[in-house]
C-alpha positions as CSV (number, residue, x, y, z in Angstrom):
1,M,4.7,-51.8,18.9
2,L,0.8,-52.1,18.8
3,S,-1.0,-55.2,19.0
4,S,-1.6,-55.0,15.4
5,G,1.9,-55.7,14.8
6,I,2.3,-52.3,13.3
7,K,5.3,-50.0,14.2
8,F,5.4,-46.3,14.6
9,R,8.9,-44.0,15.1
10,A,9.2,-42.0,18.0
11,P,8.8,-38.6,17.7
12,I,11.5,-36.3,17.4
13,I,11.9,-33.4,19.7
14,P,13.8,-30.3,17.9
15,N,17.0,-29.1,20.1
16,E,15.8,-25.4,19.0
17,N,12.5,-23.7,18.9
18,S,11.7,-20.8,16.7
19,L,10.9,-18.2,19.2
20,N,13.5,-15.2,19.4
21,N,14.9,-14.0,22.6
22,V,13.9,-10.7,23.6
23,P,16.4,-8.3,25.4
24,A,15.2,-6.9,29.0
25,S,15.7,-3.8,27.3
26,S,13.3,-3.8,24.5
27,K,10.2,-1.7,24.1
28,I,8.0,-4.6,24.6
29,E,9.5,-4.9,28.1
30,N,9.4,-1.1,28.6
31,S,6.2,-0.2,27.3
32,G,5.1,2.1,29.9
33,A,1.6,2.0,31.6
34,S,0.2,-0.8,29.4
35,N,2.7,-3.3,31.0
36,I,2.1,-2.5,34.6
37,E,0.8,-5.2,36.8
38,P,-2.5,-4.2,38.5
39,N,-2.6,-2.8,41.6
40,F,-4.9,-4.0,44.4
41,P,-6.8,-2.0,45.6
42,P,-6.5,-0.1,42.5
43,L,-5.2,3.7,42.8
44,T,-7.9,6.2,43.7
45,Y,-8.3,9.6,42.1
46,T,-6.1,11.4,44.9
47,Q,-3.7,8.8,44.8
48,I,-3.1,9.2,41.1
49,I,-2.8,12.8,41.2
50,N,0.1,12.2,44.0
51,V,1.9,9.6,41.9
52,I,2.2,11.9,38.9
53,K,3.0,14.6,41.2
54,N,5.9,12.3,42.1
55,D,7.0,11.5,38.5
56,M,5.7,7.9,39.1
57,A,3.0,7.8,36.3
58,D,4.5,4.6,35.3
59,A,3.0,2.7,38.3
60,I,-0.6,3.8,36.8
61,T,-2.2,0.9,35.2
62,L,-4.5,1.2,32.1
63,S,-7.4,0.1,34.5
64,E,-6.9,3.0,36.9
65,W,-6.3,5.5,34.0
66,L,-9.8,4.0,32.6
67,M,-11.3,4.4,36.2
68,L,-10.4,7.9,36.1
69,F,-11.8,8.6,32.7
70,C,-15.1,6.9,33.5
71,N,-15.6,9.2,36.5
72,D,-16.2,13.0,36.9
73,I,-13.9,14.9,39.1
74,Y,-15.0,17.7,41.3
75,I,-13.0,20.5,42.3
76,D,-14.4,23.6,43.3
77,D,-11.4,25.7,43.2
78,E,-10.9,27.0,39.7
79,L,-7.2,27.5,39.8
80,E,-6.8,23.9,41.5
81,K,-8.9,22.5,38.8
82,Q,-6.9,24.3,35.7
83,E,-3.3,23.1,37.2
84,I,-4.8,19.2,37.7
85,S,-6.3,19.4,34.4
86,I,-2.7,20.4,33.0
87,L,-1.3,17.5,35.1
88,L,-3.3,14.9,33.6
89,W,-3.0,16.3,30.1
90,K,0.9,16.3,30.4
91,C,0.7,12.6,31.8
92,I,-1.6,11.5,29.1
93,N,0.7,13.2,26.3
94,N,3.5,10.5,27.5
95,Y,1.7,7.4,26.8
96,D,-0.1,6.6,23.5
97,A,-2.5,4.1,25.0
98,V,-3.4,6.4,27.6
99,A,-4.2,9.5,25.1
100,N,-6.3,7.0,22.8
101,M,-8.1,6.0,26.1
102,A,-8.7,9.7,27.2
103,F,-9.7,11.1,23.7
104,F,-12.2,8.0,22.7
105,L,-13.8,8.1,26.1
106,A,-14.2,12.2,25.6
107,S,-15.7,11.7,22.2
108,Q,-18.2,9.0,23.9
109,F,-19.2,11.5,26.5
110,I,-19.7,14.1,24.0
111,E,-21.8,11.6,22.0
112,K,-23.8,10.4,25.1
113,E,-23.1,7.5,25.1
114,R,-21.3,7.5,28.3
115,K,-22.7,9.0,31.5
116,S,-19.6,10.4,33.1
117,Y,-16.0,11.7,32.3
118,P,-13.7,14.2,34.0
119,V,-15.1,17.6,32.4
120,L,-12.4,19.3,33.6
121,L,-10.3,17.8,31.0
122,L,-12.9,18.7,28.3
123,D,-12.9,22.5,29.7
124,T,-9.4,23.0,29.5
125,L,-8.7,21.2,25.9
126,S,-7.6,24.5,24.3
127,I,-5.5,25.5,27.4
128,V,-3.5,22.7,27.0
129,K,-2.9,22.3,23.5
130,P,0.4,24.0,23.7
131,F,1.6,21.3,26.0
132,L,0.5,18.3,23.9
133,H,2.2,16.7,21.2
134,E,1.1,18.1,17.2
135,R,-0.1,14.4,16.3
136,H,-2.8,14.8,19.3
137,H,-3.6,18.4,18.1
138,R,-6.1,17.5,15.6
139,R,-7.9,15.4,18.2
140,V,-8.0,18.3,20.5
141,E,-9.3,20.9,18.0
142,W,-12.1,18.5,16.9
143,L,-13.0,17.7,20.5
144,S,-13.0,21.1,21.6
145,N,-15.4,22.3,18.3
146,I,-17.8,19.5,18.9
147,Y,-18.1,19.8,22.4
148,K,-19.1,23.5,21.8
149,A,-21.5,22.0,19.1
150,D,-19.5,24.5,16.3
151,Y,-20.2,21.9,13.7
152,I,-18.8,24.1,10.6
153,S,-15.4,24.2,12.5
154,C,-15.2,20.5,12.8
155,N,-16.1,20.5,9.1
156,K,-13.6,22.8,8.2
157,L,-10.9,20.8,10.3
158,A,-11.8,17.4,8.1
159,L,-11.8,19.9,4.7
160,A,-8.4,21.3,6.0
161,N,-7.1,17.5,6.4
162,N,-8.5,16.6,2.9
163,S,-10.7,13.9,4.8
164,P,-14.6,13.4,4.4
165,T,-15.8,14.4,7.8
166,L,-17.5,10.8,8.8
167,N,-14.1,9.2,7.8
168,F,-11.9,12.1,9.6
169,I,-13.7,10.9,12.7
170,N,-12.2,7.0,12.2
171,K,-8.8,8.5,11.2
172,L,-8.6,10.5,14.6
173,K,-10.1,7.0,16.6
174,L,-12.7,8.6,17.9
175,A,-16.2,7.2,18.6
176,K,-18.9,7.3,16.1
177,P,-20.9,10.5,16.0
178,N,-24.6,9.3,16.9
179,A,-25.6,12.3,18.5
180,T,-23.6,14.8,16.2
181,R,-23.9,13.4,13.1
182,K,-27.0,15.2,12.1
183,G,-25.3,18.8,13.3
184,L,-22.3,17.8,11.1
185,I,-24.3,16.8,8.1
186,N,-26.5,19.8,8.2
187,N,-23.7,22.3,8.2
188,L,-21.6,20.3,5.5
189,I,-22.5,23.3,3.0
190,N,-22.3,26.2,5.5
191,S,-18.7,25.0,6.2
192,L,-17.9,25.4,2.1
193,P,-16.1,28.4,0.8
194,K,-18.4,30.8,-1.5
195,T,-16.5,29.5,-4.8
196,L,-15.5,25.7,-4.9
197,D,-11.9,24.8,-6.1
198,T,-11.3,21.3,-7.1
199,I,-10.2,20.1,-3.7
200,S,-13.1,21.1,-2.0
201,S,-15.5,19.9,-4.8
202,E,-13.7,16.5,-4.5
203,W,-14.3,16.5,-0.4
204,L,-17.7,17.4,-0.8
205,I,-18.8,14.5,-3.2
206,C,-16.5,12.2,-1.1
207,S,-18.4,13.3,1.9
208,F,-21.9,12.0,0.1
209,S,-20.6,8.4,-0.2
210,P,-21.5,7.5,3.5
211,L,-24.5,9.5,3.6
212,T,-28.0,7.6,3.7
213,R,-30.5,8.6,0.7
214,F,-32.3,10.9,3.0
215,E,-29.3,12.7,4.4
216,L,-27.9,12.9,0.8
217,L,-31.3,14.4,-0.6
218,S,-31.1,16.9,2.6
219,V,-27.6,18.0,1.4
220,T,-28.2,18.2,-2.1
221,N,-31.2,20.4,-1.4
222,E,-29.5,22.7,0.5
223,L,-26.4,22.9,-2.1
224,V,-28.5,23.3,-5.4
225,Q,-30.7,26.1,-3.7
226,S,-27.5,28.0,-1.9
227,D,-25.2,31.0,-3.8
228,I,-22.4,28.7,-3.9
229,H,-20.5,28.6,-7.1
230,F,-20.0,25.2,-8.3
231,S,-16.7,24.2,-9.9
232,N,-16.7,21.7,-13.3
233,I,-16.2,18.7,-10.9
234,L,-19.2,19.6,-8.8
235,E,-21.7,20.8,-12.1
236,K,-20.4,17.1,-13.5
237,W,-21.8,15.5,-10.4
238,L,-25.2,17.3,-10.4
239,K,-25.7,16.7,-14.0
240,E,-24.9,12.8,-13.4
241,N,-26.9,12.4,-10.4
242,C,-29.6,15.4,-10.3
243,L,-30.9,15.8,-13.5
244,P,-34.3,14.0,-14.9
245,S,-32.5,12.4,-17.9
246,E,-30.2,10.4,-16.0
247,E,-30.3,6.9,-14.3
248,Q,-30.9,6.6,-10.5
249,S,-31.8,10.5,-10.5
250,L,-32.3,12.3,-7.1
251,W,-34.7,14.3,-9.4
252,Y,-37.9,13.2,-8.3
253,E,-37.4,13.2,-4.5
254,L,-35.9,16.8,-5.0
255,E,-37.7,19.8,-3.4
256,P,-39.8,21.8,-5.7
257,A,-37.2,24.5,-5.2
258,S,-34.6,22.5,-5.8
259,R,-36.2,21.2,-9.3
260,K,-36.7,24.7,-10.0
261,A,-33.2,26.0,-9.4
262,L,-31.7,23.0,-11.8
263,E,-34.3,24.1,-14.5
264,E,-33.0,27.6,-14.6
265,K,-29.3,26.3,-14.4
266,Y,-29.4,24.0,-17.2
267,E,-32.5,25.1,-19.0
268,I,-34.2,21.8,-18.3
269,S,-37.3,21.4,-20.8
270,N,-38.3,18.0,-22.2
271,Y,-41.0,19.6,-24.6
272,F,-38.6,19.6,-27.4
273,L,-39.6,15.6,-27.3
274,F,-42.7,16.0,-27.6
275,E,-42.6,18.6,-30.5
276,L,-40.2,16.3,-32.3
277,L,-42.8,13.8,-32.2
278,V,-45.9,15.7,-33.5
279,K,-43.6,16.5,-35.9
280,L,-42.5,13.1,-37.1
281,L,-46.2,11.9,-37.1
282,S,-47.3,14.7,-39.1
283,K,-44.5,14.4,-41.7
284,D,-46.1,13.5,-45.0
285,S,-43.9,10.5,-45.7
286,N,-44.5,9.0,-42.0
287,S,-48.4,10.0,-41.6
288,S,-48.9,8.1,-44.7
289,S,-47.4,4.8,-43.4
290,L,-49.4,5.5,-40.1
291,N,-52.8,6.2,-41.6
292,I,-52.7,9.7,-40.0
293,D,-55.1,12.2,-42.3
294,D,-54.9,15.8,-42.5
295,T,-57.5,16.5,-39.9
296,Q,-55.8,14.0,-37.3
297,S,-52.2,16.0,-38.1
298,N,-53.8,19.3,-37.4
299,Q,-55.0,17.9,-34.2
300,L,-51.4,16.7,-33.1
301,R,-50.0,19.9,-34.0
302,A,-52.7,21.9,-32.2
303,R,-51.8,19.9,-29.0
304,S,-48.0,20.6,-29.5
305,V,-48.9,24.3,-30.0
306,F,-50.8,24.1,-26.9
307,W,-48.0,22.8,-25.1
308,K,-45.6,25.0,-26.0
309,N,-46.9,27.9,-24.0
310,Y,-45.8,25.7,-21.1
311,S,-42.7,24.3,-22.3
312,Q,-40.7,25.7,-19.6
313,K,-42.6,23.6,-17.1
314,F,-41.8,20.4,-18.8
315,N,-39.7,17.7,-16.7
316,Q,-39.3,14.4,-17.2
317,I,-40.9,13.3,-20.5
318,K,-41.7,9.2,-21.7
319,I,-43.0,8.5,-24.9
320,L,-44.8,5.3,-25.7
321,L,-45.1,4.1,-29.3
322,P,-46.6,0.8,-31.2
323,K,-44.1,-1.2,-32.6
324,H,-45.3,0.0,-36.2
325,T,-45.0,3.5,-35.6
326,Y,-41.3,3.1,-33.8
327,Q,-40.2,1.2,-37.0
328,V,-41.6,4.4,-39.2
329,I,-40.0,7.1,-37.1
330,S,-37.3,5.6,-35.4
331,E,-34.6,7.2,-37.9
332,G,-35.8,10.8,-36.9
333,L,-36.4,10.2,-33.3
334,V,-33.3,10.8,-31.1
335,V,-34.3,9.9,-27.9
336,N,-32.7,8.4,-24.7
337,S,-34.1,4.7,-24.4
338,R,-34.8,5.7,-20.9
339,N,-37.4,8.1,-22.3
340,L,-39.0,5.6,-24.5
341,I,-41.2,2.5,-24.6
342,I,-42.2,0.2,-27.4
343,L,-45.9,-0.8,-26.8
344,P,-47.1,-4.9,-26.7
345,E,-48.4,-5.6,-30.2
346,E,-52.2,-5.4,-29.2
347,R,-55.3,-4.4,-30.6
348,N,-55.7,-1.6,-27.5
349,E,-52.1,-0.4,-27.7
350,N,-52.0,1.2,-31.2
351,S,-51.7,4.8,-30.4
352,E,-49.0,7.0,-29.3
353,A,-48.9,8.6,-25.9
354,C,-46.7,11.0,-23.9
355,I,-46.2,11.2,-20.4
356,F,-44.6,14.2,-18.7
357,E,-44.2,15.6,-15.3
358,I,-45.4,19.3,-14.8
359,G,-45.5,20.8,-11.6
360,E,-47.0,18.3,-9.1
361,H,-48.9,16.3,-11.5
362,I,-48.3,13.7,-14.0
363,I,-50.0,14.4,-17.3
364,V,-50.7,11.7,-20.0
365,E,-51.6,12.7,-23.7
366,I,-53.2,10.0,-25.7
367,L,-52.4,11.1,-29.2
368,R,-55.0,9.1,-31.3
369,G,-57.8,6.6,-30.6
370,Q,-61.7,6.7,-29.8
371,A,-61.2,9.5,-27.3
372,S,-57.6,10.7,-27.3
373,E,-57.8,12.0,-24.2
374,I,-55.8,13.5,-21.8
375,R,-55.6,12.0,-18.0
376,V,-54.0,14.3,-15.1
377,F,-52.5,11.9,-12.2
378,E,-51.2,12.9,-8.6
379,R,-47.3,13.3,-9.0
380,S,-47.0,11.0,-5.9
381,Q,-44.4,8.7,-5.3
382,R,-46.3,5.4,-6.4
383,N,-47.4,7.4,-9.5
384,I,-43.7,8.2,-10.6
385,T,-42.9,4.6,-10.0
386,R,-45.8,3.5,-12.2
387,L,-45.7,6.1,-14.8
388,I,-42.3,7.2,-15.2
389,E,-39.9,4.9,-13.7
390,N,-41.9,1.9,-15.2
391,K,-40.0,0.2,-18.2
392,N,-43.2,-2.0,-19.2
393,L,-45.9,0.3,-19.0
394,S,-48.7,0.0,-21.7
395,L,-51.7,2.0,-22.6
396,K,-53.8,-0.7,-20.5
397,D,-51.8,-0.1,-17.5
398,I,-52.6,3.8,-17.7
399,R,-56.1,3.2,-18.3
400,N,-56.5,0.9,-15.1
401,M,-55.4,3.3,-13.0
402,T,-57.2,5.6,-11.1
403,Y,-56.6,9.3,-12.3
404,G,-57.5,12.6,-10.9
405,Y,-58.9,14.6,-14.1
406,V,-59.7,13.5,-17.6
407,H,-59.9,15.9,-20.6
408,D,-60.9,15.9,-24.0
409,H,-59.4,17.5,-27.2
410,E,-62.8,18.8,-28.7
411,Y,-63.9,22.2,-29.7
412,L,-62.5,24.8,-27.7
413,W,-60.5,22.2,-25.4
414,Q,-57.6,24.5,-25.2
415,Y,-59.5,27.2,-23.3
416,A,-61.5,24.4,-21.0
417,F,-57.9,22.8,-19.9
418,E,-56.3,25.7,-19.4
419,K,-58.9,26.4,-16.9
420,L,-58.4,23.2,-15.3
421,L,-54.5,23.4,-15.3
422,R,-54.7,27.2,-13.7
423,K,-57.4,26.8,-11.0
424,K,-57.5,23.2,-10.0
425,L,-53.9,22.0,-10.5
426,N,-52.2,25.5,-9.9
427,I,-50.3,24.9,-13.2
428,T,-49.7,28.3,-15.4
429,P,-48.1,29.0,-18.7
430,N,-44.5,30.4,-19.1
431,S,-44.2,33.7,-17.5
432,N,-43.3,35.4,-21.0
433,I,-47.0,34.5,-22.4
434,T,-49.4,37.2,-23.2
435,H,-51.3,35.3,-26.1
436,F,-52.0,31.6,-26.6
437,L,-49.8,30.2,-29.4
438,G,-52.1,28.6,-31.7
439,L,-55.2,30.3,-31.2
440,P,-57.0,33.5,-32.8
441,K,-56.7,37.0,-31.1
442,S,-60.5,36.8,-30.2
443,I,-59.6,34.3,-27.5
444,G,-55.7,33.8,-27.4
445,K,-55.5,37.1,-25.3
446,Y,-54.1,35.7,-22.1
447,D,-54.1,37.1,-18.5
448,H,-52.1,35.2,-15.5
449,Q,-54.6,35.9,-13.3
450,Y,-57.7,35.6,-15.2
451,G,-56.7,33.4,-18.1
452,M,-57.9,33.3,-21.6
453,T,-60.9,35.9,-22.9
454,K,-64.3,33.7,-22.2
455,P,-65.8,32.5,-25.9
456,S,-69.0,33.6,-26.7
457,D,-72.1,31.6,-25.2
458,E,-72.8,29.8,-28.6
459,S,-69.3,28.6,-29.0
460,L,-69.7,27.1,-25.3
461,M,-73.0,25.7,-26.4
462,K,-71.2,24.2,-29.6
463,R,-68.6,22.9,-27.0
464,Q,-71.0,21.3,-25.1
465,S,-72.7,19.4,-27.3
466,R,-69.3,18.3,-28.6
467,L,-68.7,17.0,-25.3
468,I,-71.5,15.2,-24.6
469,E,-70.7,13.2,-27.6
470,W,-66.9,12.8,-26.5
471,N,-67.9,11.3,-23.4
472,E,-69.9,8.7,-24.6
473,R,-66.9,7.6,-26.9
474,F,-64.6,7.8,-23.7
475,W,-66.9,6.0,-21.2
476,N,-67.6,3.2,-24.0
477,E,-64.1,2.5,-23.7
478,E,-63.5,3.1,-19.7
479,E,-66.3,1.0,-18.6
480,K,-64.3,-2.0,-20.1
481,T,-61.1,-1.1,-17.9
482,E,-60.5,-3.7,-15.1
483,K,-61.5,-0.8,-12.4
484,Y,-64.7,-1.3,-13.1
485,S,-65.0,-4.9,-13.6
486,G,-67.4,-6.4,-11.1
487,I,-69.4,-3.1,-11.0
488,S,-73.1,-3.1,-11.9
489,P,-74.1,-1.2,-15.7
490,L,-76.1,1.4,-13.1
491,V,-73.1,2.4,-11.1
492,K,-70.9,2.5,-14.2
493,K,-73.6,5.2,-15.6
494,S,-73.2,7.1,-12.5
495,Y,-69.5,7.5,-12.7
496,R,-70.4,8.4,-16.4
497,D,-72.8,11.2,-15.2
498,L,-70.6,12.6,-13.0
499,A,-67.4,12.9,-15.0
500,I,-69.8,14.8,-17.5
501,A,-70.9,17.1,-14.5
502,K,-67.3,17.8,-13.6
503,N,-66.5,18.8,-17.3
504,A,-69.4,21.0,-17.7
505,L,-68.7,22.9,-14.5
506,L,-64.9,23.3,-15.5
507,D,-66.5,24.8,-18.7
508,G,-69.1,27.3,-16.7
509,N,-72.2,25.2,-17.8
510,K,-73.9,25.2,-14.4
511,H,-77.0,23.9,-15.8
512,V,-75.5,20.9,-17.2
513,Y,-73.8,20.3,-14.2
514,E,-76.6,20.3,-12.0
515,T,-78.6,18.0,-14.6
516,Y,-75.8,15.4,-14.7
517,L,-75.3,15.5,-10.9
518,H,-78.8,14.9,-10.3
519,K,-78.5,11.7,-12.5
520,S,-75.7,10.6,-10.9
521,A,-77.0,11.0,-7.4
522,N,-80.1,9.2,-8.5
523,K,-77.9,6.4,-9.7
524,G,-76.4,6.0,-6.3
525,N,-72.9,7.8,-7.0
526,P,-71.9,9.1,-3.2
527,E,-69.6,11.9,-4.4
528,A,-72.5,13.0,-6.7
529,M,-75.0,13.0,-3.7
530,Y,-72.7,15.0,-1.8
531,L,-71.8,17.7,-4.3
532,L,-75.3,18.1,-5.0
533,G,-76.3,18.2,-1.4
534,M,-73.8,21.0,-1.1
535,N,-74.8,22.6,-4.2
536,I,-78.2,23.1,-3.2
537,I,-77.2,24.1,0.2
538,N,-75.0,26.9,-0.9
539,N,-77.2,28.4,-3.4
540,P,-79.0,31.3,-1.9
541,K,-82.2,30.9,-4.0
542,S,-83.0,27.6,-2.4
543,S,-86.0,27.7,0.0
544,P,-85.4,26.2,3.6
545,E,-87.3,23.2,2.5
546,I,-85.0,22.8,-0.7
547,K,-82.0,23.3,1.7
548,R,-83.3,20.7,3.7
549,D,-83.2,18.3,0.9
550,G,-79.8,19.3,0.1
551,E,-79.2,17.9,3.4
552,R,-80.7,15.0,2.9
553,W,-78.4,14.4,0.1
554,V,-75.3,14.8,2.1
555,I,-76.4,12.3,5.0
556,K,-77.5,9.8,2.1
557,S,-73.7,10.1,1.0
558,A,-72.2,9.5,4.5
559,D,-74.6,6.8,4.9
560,C,-72.9,5.4,1.7
561,G,-69.0,5.8,3.3
562,Y,-68.3,9.0,1.2
563,E,-65.6,10.6,3.4
564,L,-66.6,14.4,3.1
565,A,-69.9,13.5,3.7
566,I,-69.3,11.7,7.0
567,N,-66.7,14.5,8.2
568,L,-69.4,17.0,7.8
569,A,-72.5,15.0,9.2
570,T,-70.0,14.1,12.6
571,K,-69.2,17.9,12.6
572,Y,-72.7,19.3,12.5
573,G,-74.2,16.4,14.1
574,L,-76.6,15.0,11.6
575,T,-78.2,11.8,11.8
576,S,-78.7,9.1,9.5
577,P,-81.7,6.9,8.7
578,K,-79.5,4.0,10.7
579,E,-79.4,6.1,13.9
580,R,-83.0,7.2,13.6
581,E,-83.8,3.9,14.5
582,H,-82.5,4.2,17.9
583,K,-83.5,7.9,18.5
584,A,-85.9,10.4,17.1
585,R,-84.4,12.7,14.3
586,V,-83.8,16.5,15.0
587,V,-85.2,19.1,13.1
588,P,-83.8,18.2,9.4
589,G,-80.8,20.5,8.6
590,K,-80.9,23.0,11.3
591,N,-77.3,23.0,12.4
592,L,-75.8,22.8,8.9
593,V,-78.2,24.9,7.0
594,K,-77.8,27.6,9.5
595,A,-73.9,27.1,9.8
596,I,-73.8,27.7,6.0
597,N,-76.1,30.5,6.1
598,S,-74.4,32.3,8.8
599,S,-71.0,32.0,7.2
600,R,-72.4,33.7,3.8
601,K,-73.6,36.4,5.8
602,K,-70.2,37.2,7.3
603,K,-68.4,37.4,4.1
604,F,-70.7,40.1,2.9
């Protein structure tokens, strides 16, 4: 009793506890090497061998086995080495705990995670296999192959046991394949039969699960480009994971050769969506509701026919529609929601647009509006994310992005744009094209090396006149975008002049090119300064003094930070006005002009 007056009952101790009696003859008591008390000092290698020879292996403790496996055994005599190896393996074979240790540490040594191991045990694996229990055979076979870096045989062993390679290693209770992982994965496809059945296909697909994305891409590239005959199961996996129309597709990260193989195999082309859209917009009942007149309908059809010449090159496509357009044509527009964006209801979002991947570029076709332009972007991962994968994309977003090229839809635009695609972007029409669809015979004849027949000078002059007007319309809108905010009106004009110059060069109009290049350079555009300088220096008709003037434009461009000009100035030791404050100027243009003239002579 406590002082508080509270009473407690005394604890009751049971007469019996729940522990079971274990007879001395039980397996726990007679578990072999794992239950032996440690020897001190531990047995040496020589003592261990003598103990085994005297049939007293039970006396060897696990710690002594561990010590043995953590050191190499040096025996000069080959016959003795083989005898000792067989003796050790036979003994190891009798104790599962020792066998697990021997195989695991062997795999660690092969994986370069352990510095020492009795190499003689590895060298005799194939010899001792018949002496070992069958349950050890798969581990012996695996270690033999991995020791010889025979990764194909390792994968085939895993396939024969219907277990993905990386999972199979776990089943064998071996060390993780850190050093050999790359070799195993790189030989997955080489390990497969030429014709895949259900078992081999399911094995391969299961083998994809533990791979990193980089590893999966590497294996998929090899698979798609191989001559293996796919089963229906693997065909289904490829369609669900590698085609551009699927969610989370590997398509955009695959090698160009892989995408080409898939295009040919599955006849991939999203051109039909572009064609369908134009048909719906041009349909009488729809065009009336959308205020599309006959001239605009003809222009839309002309674009559809132009791109039909490239239909086999189309990859992923994205369609952008104003809400009103979608309401008008949605009934006939059969398109995956992943390929469709409904634009916000804003004044500048009132044109339909198509974005499609072709070659190594992404092209944006703005179908209507003041400029109704084509914008060309490099197919970088950043642009893929922003243009193809972005579900909230708007025309404003597109116009605020820095493009590679911009093109018109004015008179003879097909001739000029085909030239840009072929010469600058390495994009050519379908291989069977000998005459451009939608163009008259006079200019539509097509040669895959030289392009279309050149129009007459009169036609080109007419195009140039229309092009100047188009540039005004385009730049009136372009200068309002965010990427030109904070830039002075003079600098904006310089970008406009440079764009006109570049378009003129694509059309082959050198006079307009040089005129607008001068205008842009005089307004302070660094790129125009560089192009103008190089144009002057490369002109064989330019006098030495004029060429020195060209060099001064290059130096001026370098002073403005234009990278190509800086590289050229550095290469030929050109000095800028800033540097001339510290040292006297070398003879203007001596190095650069001489080098260019010299290279020109070598060509002839």
